[in-house]
C-alpha positions in Angstrom: -14.9 -6.9 -16.4 -13.3 -3.5 -16.0 -11.3 -2.3 -13.1 -10.1 1.1 -11.7 -6.8 1.8 -10.0 -8.0 3.9 -7.1 -6.4 6.6 -5.0 -4.1 5.1 -2.3 -3.2 6.0 1.1 0.4 6.4 2.1 0.9 2.8 3.1 -0.9 1.2 0.2 1.1 0.0 -2.8 -2.0 -0.8 -5.0 -5.7 -0.5 -4.9 -8.0 -2.0 -7.5 -11.8 -1.6 -7.6 -13.9 -3.7 -9.9 -17.6 -4.7 -10.7 -18.4 -7.8 -12.4 -21.5 -9.9 -13.2 -22.2 -12.7 -10.7 -25.0 -15.1 -9.7 -26.5 -15.4 -6.2 -26.9 -18.7 -4.5 -30.4 -18.9 -5.9 -29.1 -18.4 -9.4 -30.4 -14.8 -9.8 -28.1 -12.5 -11.8 -26.3 -9.9 -9.8 -23.4 -7.5 -9.7 -20.6 -7.9 -7.2 -18.1 -5.2 -6.4 -14.6 -5.9 -5.1 -11.7 -3.9 -3.8 -8.2 -5.4 -3.5 -5.5 -3.4 -1.8 -1.9 -4.1 -1.0 -0.1 -2.4 1.9 3.4 -2.7 3.0 5.3 -2.3 6.2 8.8 -1.0 6.8 9.9 -4.5 7.9 9.1 -5.9 4.4 5.9 -7.6 5.3 2.7 -7.0 3.2 -0.9 -7.2 3.7 -3.5 -8.0 1.0 -7.0 -6.8 1.8 -10.0 -8.0 -0.1 -13.5 -6.5 0.3 -16.4 -8.1 -1.7 -20.0 -7.3 -1.7 -23.1 -6.2 -3.7 -22.5 -3.3 -6.1 -22.9 0.0 -4.3 -23.0 -1.4 -0.8 -21.1 0.4 2.0 -17.8 -1.4 2.8 -19.1 -2.1 6.3 -21.8 -4.3 4.8 -19.3 -6.3 2.7 -17.1 -9.3 3.5 -13.5 -8.5 4.4 -10.5 -10.9 4.1 -6.9 -10.0 4.9 -3.8 -12.0 4.0 -0.7 -11.0 6.0 2.5 -12.0 4.2 5.8 -12.2 5.8 8.8 -10.4 4.1 9.8 -13.7 2.5 6.3 -14.4 1.3 6.0 -10.8 0.0 9.2 -11.3 -1.9 8.0 -14.6 -3.4 4.8 -12.9 -4.5 6.7 -10.0 -6.1 8.9 -12.5 -7.9 5.9 -14.5 -9.1 4.2 -11.3 -10.4 7.4 -10.1 -12.1 7.9 -13.3 -13.9 4.3 -13.6 -15.3 3.8 -13.2 -19.1 2.9 -9.6 -20.0 -0.3 -8.8 -21.9 0.1 -7.4 -25.3 
């Protein structure tokens, strides 16, 4: 599974786009595309946006999920990511 760090808008801290093999409910092989973006607000809160759908589908035809993090939750996430083991 590869990923691409994409062009970001001014309020986005990170955008990752990826395609990976998946299986449909019927067990048929398929490809799923995903976009994960992280945006921050001046008050310290953050928002994680996840868009998932078939490869090549327009974003309006994909599923969208958003997690809004309070400033404390965003800080906890940053600490957790900073403390993870680094890949070599």
